[in-house]
C-alpha positions as CSV (number, residue, x, y, z in Angstrom):
1,M,-15.7,30.6,-5.1
2,K,-15.8,27.1,-4.2
3,N,-12.6,24.7,-3.9
4,P,-12.5,22.2,-5.7
5,K,-12.4,18.7,-4.4
6,Q,-9.0,17.2,-3.5
7,K,-8.2,14.3,-5.4
8,F,-6.5,11.2,-3.9
9,Y,-5.2,8.1,-5.9
10,V,-5.3,5.0,-3.3
11,Y,-3.7,1.5,-4.1
12,V,-4.1,-1.7,-2.0
13,D,-2.2,-4.6,-1.8
14,E,-2.9,-7.4,0.7
15,S,-0.7,-10.7,1.8
16,G,-0.9,-13.4,4.5
17,Q,-4.1,-15.7,3.2
18,D,-1.4,-18.7,3.2
19,T,-1.4,-18.3,6.9
20,K,-4.6,-19.5,7.2
21,G,-5.3,-16.7,9.6
22,N,-2.0,-16.3,11.9
23,F,-0.8,-13.1,9.6
24,F,-2.4,-11.1,7.7
25,I,-1.3,-7.4,6.0
26,V,-2.5,-4.6,4.3
27,S,-0.7,-2.0,2.7
28,V,-2.1,1.2,1.4
29,L,0.1,3.9,-0.9
30,I,-1.9,7.2,-1.0
31,L,-0.8,10.0,-3.3
32,K,-2.2,13.2,-3.4
33,K,0.0,14.7,-5.8
34,N,2.8,14.3,-7.5
35,Q,1.8,11.0,-8.9
36,N,3.7,11.3,-11.9
37,L,6.7,12.6,-10.4
38,I,6.6,9.7,-8.0
39,L,5.8,7.1,-11.3
40,E,9.0,8.3,-12.8
41,K,11.1,7.5,-9.2
42,L,9.5,4.4,-9.2
43,K,10.9,3.4,-12.5
44,Q,14.1,4.6,-11.7
45,I,14.2,2.6,-8.4
46,E,13.3,-0.2,-10.1
47,A,15.8,-0.3,-12.7
48,E,18.4,0.8,-10.5
49,S,17.7,-1.9,-8.3
50,Q,17.0,-4.7,-11.0
51,K,13.4,-5.4,-9.1
52,A,11.5,-3.9,-12.7
53,N,8.0,-5.5,-12.9
54,I,8.7,-8.3,-10.5
55,K,6.7,-9.3,-7.1
56,W,8.4,-9.1,-4.0
57,S,7.7,-12.8,-3.7
58,K,9.8,-13.5,-7.0
59,S,12.5,-11.1,-6.6
60,H,16.3,-12.2,-5.6
61,S,16.9,-10.6,-1.9
62,K,19.7,-8.4,-3.0
63,F,17.6,-6.4,-5.6
64,R,14.9,-6.5,-3.0
65,K,17.4,-4.7,-0.5
66,K,18.5,-2.3,-3.1
67,Y,14.8,-1.0,-4.0
68,I,13.7,-0.9,-0.3
69,E,16.8,1.2,0.2
70,R,16.4,3.8,-2.3
71,L,13.1,4.2,-1.2
72,A,13.8,4.6,2.1
73,E,16.0,7.8,1.1
74,L,13.6,9.9,-0.7
75,N,11.4,12.3,1.1
76,I,8.9,12.2,-2.0
77,F,7.5,9.4,-0.1
78,K,6.7,10.8,3.0
79,E,3.5,10.3,4.5
80,T,2.2,8.0,1.6
81,I,2.2,4.5,2.6
82,Y,0.5,3.0,5.8
83,F,0.0,-0.5,6.9
84,S,-2.2,-2.3,9.3
85,I,-1.6,-6.3,10.6
86,L,-4.0,-8.6,11.4
87,Y,-3.5,-11.8,13.7
88,N,-5.3,-14.8,14.4
89,S,-8.4,-13.7,12.0
90,K,-9.8,-14.7,8.5
91,D,-12.0,-11.6,8.2
92,F,-9.5,-10.9,5.4
93,L,-11.8,-8.6,2.9
94,Q,-13.5,-6.7,5.8
95,F,-9.9,-6.2,7.6
96,T,-8.6,-5.1,3.9
97,A,-11.7,-2.4,4.0
98,K,-11.1,-1.3,7.6
99,A,-7.1,-0.5,7.1
100,T,-8.0,1.2,3.6
101,G,-10.8,3.3,5.4
102,Q,-8.0,4.3,8.3
103,A,-5.2,5.2,6.4
104,I,-7.8,7.5,4.1
105,V,-8.6,8.8,7.3
106,Y,-5.2,9.2,8.7
107,K,-3.4,10.8,4.9
108,I,-6.9,13.4,4.7
109,K,-6.7,14.3,8.4
110,N,-9.2,17.6,8.1
111,T,-10.1,17.2,4.4
112,I,-13.9,17.4,3.9
113,D,-14.1,17.7,0.4
114,Y,-12.2,14.8,-1.2
115,K,-12.9,12.0,-3.5
116,A,-10.6,8.9,-3.7
117,T,-9.7,6.4,-6.6
118,I,-9.0,3.4,-5.2
119,Y,-7.0,0.6,-7.0
120,I,-7.0,-3.0,-5.3
121,D,-4.9,-6.0,-6.2
122,G,-6.7,-9.1,-7.1
123,F,-10.2,-8.4,-6.2
124,N,-13.1,-9.9,-8.4
125,K,-16.6,-8.0,-8.7
126,V,-18.1,-9.6,-5.8
127,E,-15.3,-8.9,-3.7
128,L,-15.2,-5.4,-4.9
129,E,-18.8,-4.9,-3.9
130,R,-18.3,-6.5,-0.5
131,F,-15.3,-4.0,-0.1
132,K,-17.8,-1.0,-1.4
133,K,-20.0,-1.7,1.4
134,E,-17.3,-1.7,3.8
135,L,-15.7,1.6,2.9
136,K,-19.2,3.1,3.2
137,K,-19.8,1.8,6.9
138,V,-16.5,4.2,7.8
139,N,-17.8,6.9,5.8
140,I,-15.1,6.6,3.0
141,K,-16.0,8.9,0.3
142,Y,-14.6,7.2,-3.3
143,K,-14.7,8.3,-6.9
144,K,-13.6,4.9,-8.5
145,L,-12.8,1.8,-7.2
146,R,-11.1,-0.9,-9.3
147,G,-9.7,-4.6,-9.2
148,V,-6.0,-4.8,-10.6
149,K,-5.7,-7.9,-12.4
150,K,-2.4,-8.3,-13.1
151,D,-0.3,-6.6,-10.1
152,E,3.1,-7.2,-12.0
153,N,1.6,-4.3,-14.5
154,N,1.0,-1.8,-12.2
155,I,3.9,0.3,-10.5
156,F,2.0,1.5,-7.4
157,I,0.7,-2.1,-6.9
158,R,4.2,-3.5,-7.0
159,L,5.2,-1.0,-4.5
160,V,2.6,-1.9,-2.2
161,D,3.2,-5.7,-2.4
162,S,6.6,-4.9,-1.7
163,I,5.5,-3.6,2.0
164,C,4.0,-6.3,2.5
165,G,6.8,-8.7,1.6
166,L,9.0,-6.8,3.9
167,I,6.5,-6.6,6.7
168,R,6.1,-10.5,6.8
169,Q,10.0,-10.8,6.5
170,A,10.3,-8.8,9.3
171,E,7.9,-11.3,11.3
172,K,10.1,-14.1,10.9
173,G,12.8,-12.0,12.9
174,D,15.4,-10.7,9.7
175,E,17.6,-8.3,11.1
176,W,17.9,-6.2,7.8
177,V,14.2,-5.6,7.3
178,E,13.7,-5.1,10.9
179,N,16.4,-2.0,10.5
180,I,15.1,-0.7,7.3
181,L,11.8,-1.0,8.5
182,K,12.6,1.1,11.5
183,K,14.5,3.9,9.1
184,L,11.4,4.0,7.0
185,K,9.0,4.6,10.1
186,N,11.3,7.4,11.2
187,N,11.7,8.9,7.8
188,Q,8.0,8.6,8.1
189,I,7.6,7.0,4.8
190,I,5.3,3.8,6.2
191,K,3.0,4.2,9.2
192,E,1.0,1.7,10.8
193,V,-2.5,2.7,11.1
């Protein structure tokens, strides 16, 4: 009997186009199982931190801190969040696809028979088509690729938006952010790929 294909759910956000190529970040959340449990945990974290339904840049810093600190405490997020940083380039779309592909390859490790469902924030149809071509170049198998129009409506996209925002803050030398990033990395919740 053939083993069923493993399913991965991938959520992608990027930030930094406003820096004119100086700094660009892609954050990727990859869930293999426990998607409903993780959804409930994220809802709980958002409610406790009072960061519910708000993008990172629009939320108050005390709510952001509570949100990330709660996230850093939970093993359920272990090996789920990846990020990549691009400096001094404006090739945002290609880098977003490359970073997404690298995160998927890292997560699936030796899994051969898989399909990924990918949700990406803010891409229009033309950008999604280009993104598909870039994914094919790195041999990523996907079942669906969808753009998310209103990132505030998707709790998983809000999570990767928060990671992008957190890493952008770290680039500015915020001591608290540097410490919480270290904790997230040590707890194997986030990994740079």
